[in-house]
N, C-alpha and C positions, 0 to 999 in steps of 0.2 A: 346239528353237527352230530356226526356219527363217530363213535369210538370203536376202534378195533383192538381185539385181543392179539398182541404180538405173538403170543404162545400158541394160539389157535391155528391148526393146520389150514392151508389155503386150499380152498375148493376150486376143482377144475371147473371151467366155464361149461354150462349146457350147450347144446346145439342153438337153441333159441337165444341164448345170451351171446354166443359167439356172433350170430347173425345181426343182433341188435347192436354190438359193439362196432361191427363193420359199418353199419348204417349210420351210426353216430360219428365215427371218424370221417366217414364221407361228407357229412353235414359241415364239420369243422374244416376240412380241406376245401371244400367249395366255397366257404365263406372267406377263407384265405384269399382266394382268387379274385374276390371283389375288388380289392384296391387296384388290380392290374386292369380290370374292366373299366372302372371309373377313370383312371388316368388315361387310358386309350380314348374313351368318349370325350373327355375334356380336350385332349389333343386334337381330335378331329374337329371339335366345335371351333377351337382356337384357329388351326391352320385354314380351314375353309370359311372362317368369319361367319359361321352360322348364327352367332349372336347378334348380328347387325341390325336386325328388325326389333330386338328387345333391349339393346343397350349400345352405347357409342363405343365402349371399350370391353375388351375381354375381363378386365379388372372389375369393372361396373357390374357386368352381367354375373359373374361369380358371386359377387357380393349380394346383388339383389335377389338372385333366383335361389342360390344355394347357402347363402350366409356364410361364405368361406372367403378368406382373403386371397389375393392373387398368389401369394408365396406359397399358400397351402396348395392351391390348384396346381402350381408348378411342382411341388414336391411329389404329388400323385402322378403327374405326367412323367417326371423323372424316374419315378420308381417303376412305372409301366415300361419304360424304355429299358431299364436295367434288366428287367425279367426277360424282354424280348432278345436283348443282346445275348444273355445267357442261353436263352432257348435256342437260338440260331447257331451259336458259337459252342455251346457246352455238351455236345455229344461225346461223352467220356467213355461210354461203352456202346456198343454196336446197336443194342435195342433198348437204350435207357437214356433219358435226358433228365438230369437233376436240376431242379429249379427252386429258388426261394419260395418259402411258403407263406411269408408275411411281410409287412412293410418294414418292420424293424430290422429284418435281415438285410433289406435292400439298401437302407440309408447310408451305411458305411461304403458301399459300393458306388454310390451315385457320384462322388467326387473324382472318379477314375474314368479314363477313356474306355470306350467299348471294349477293345481287345485286352485292356488290362482288367475290366470287370470280370471277363470270362476266365483269365488266369487265376486271379485272386480268388474267385468263387470255388474254382476247382481246388486251389490250396487249402481254403477253408474247409471244404468237404473232405479232402484226404487226411487232414490233420486233427479234425473234431475229435474231442475227448469223448470216448464211448459212442461215437458216431452221432453225437448231438451237436448239430450246427446252430449254435445260439448266436444272437445279435452280437453279445459281448465278444464271443470268440472270433466273429467275422470282423469286428472292429480292431481287434488285436492283430490279425493277419493283415488288414489294410495298413495299419500303423507301421508294421514291420517292413512291409512292401515299400511304402513310400520312404521310410527311413533309408532302406538300402539304395533306393533310386536316388535319393537326394546325396547320399555319400559318394556314389558312382559319379554323379553330376559335378560334385565339389572337386573331387579328385581329378576328373578330366579337365575341369577349368584350370586347376592347379598346374596339370602338366603343359596345358597350352601357353599359360602365362609364363612359365618357366622358359619355355623355348623361344619367346618372342620379346621378352622384357628384361630390364637390368636386374641384377642380383638382389639389390636393395628392394626394389619393388616386388619381385617375386616372393622374397622372404616376407614382406609385410603382407601381401595378398595371402599367403598360405596361413599366417597367423590369424588374419581377420576371418577367412573362410572356415578356418578350424573352430574358431569361437562361435560362428553361426551355427555349426553342428552341435556344439556343446548347448547353446541356448535351445536348440530343437530337443536335444536329449532330456533337457529339464522340462519339457513340455511349455517352453517359453515363459517360465516362471518368473524370470528376473527382467527379460525384455521381451515385449509381446512380437509376434510374427508381423503385425501390422506396422509397429514402429520400425522394424528391421527394413521392410519393404519400402516404407515412406522415405527412410534415410537413404537408401540406395537410389530411389527414383528421384530425389532431390539432387543427389551428387551427380548422377547421370544428366539431368536437366542443366545443371550449372556448367558441367563440362562441355555439353553440346553447344553452348552459347560462347564458349571461350574460343574465339576464332573463326575461321571460315566454316559455312555450313557444311555439316556431315550428314550424308545420305542416312536417314533413320533406319537402323536395323531392325527394328521392331517388325517391319515388314520384311519377311525373310524371302520373298520372291525377287527382290530387286526392283530398281526404279523403272526399268523397261517393262517388267510384266506388270507392275502397278500402273503405269500408263495405258497399257493395253486393256486392263480390266476397266479403268476409268472411261476409256474411249467406248468400251462396250456398254456402258450405261450404268455400271455399278458404282456405288460409293463406298469408300473405306473409312472406318471409324477405329478409334482406339480410346482407352481410358488412361488418363495422365494423372497418376496418384499424387505427384509432387504438387500439382496445382488444384487436384480435386475437380478437373474439368474432362469433359468428353471432346475429343479433337476429331476433325474430318481432314482427309488428306485433300490438298488443294495445291495444284501447280508444283508438284515436287516436295511440299512441305506439309506441316500440319497446322490448321487454325482452329480456334476454339469453335465448338459448334454448340455447347451448353455447359452449365455450371457457373461458378463453382458450388459444389454440393457440400452439405455440411457433414455428411457421414459417408463412408465407403459403401455401406448398404444401399443408401438411396442412389448413389452413382451407378452401381451394379444393376439396380432396377431399371433406371432410365435407360442404361446400355442394352439391357435384354428387349426393352420395348423397341428401340431403334432397330435391332436385329431381327424383329419380326417381320420386317419388310424384306422380300426375297432379293431386292436389288442393293441391299446393305451388307456389307462384309466387314469382319474384324481384321485390323491391321496387325 
């Protein structure tokens, strides 16, 4: 450990020291890029199924050859995707593309859509204290962005309900949706996000069974478009959190495909595996 005298004048770098510093900083930057290259390599191995002679599944391939879980492999793939999205959409100045330097900076952005990733990254760069774009700062910008987005979505839903519903229902819906915002602002300290979603899904499922069949609005393209997609050879899938099952569209309705799963994480992992087939679509 070296100790420096705070009162001692700081000496200017020599020409040799400046060159060496530049070299060392280059080494650091180049190694930061490694996670992108690893993610891109894993994505190509997965997409082209280049692992097929070494393992039956991509998950087994990652574990046996690299000793990493499939979840870690997908984190790296997702991180590489984020950097590419920012690279192609993030030309903020005519001759400069600002990119994340490490995986920690990328992780908060991975939960956003590509166009959102670009916008939030630019906002994080523009608002970074003293120009330091740290992972914690990016995380704060992402949370702020998502909070604003959710608030706008809730208020828009309240307006639509007020236009088409009774006064009593509209007032009850407004109180309920405002409570959801309060729970979010407390970081779901008192009621978890999962429990809120589970309750909403269960209520929706029960209402759907109360009377004649209602066309499932989860698929936003409408039944005619869904039928055309199925006739073209594609299969539509969706996750049903109320029953913890994955459902497949069949004859205008949804039938159980797999599950029930014990955890949401297990269901999401199985859902990702299904969607690796190019002929499978999410509803």
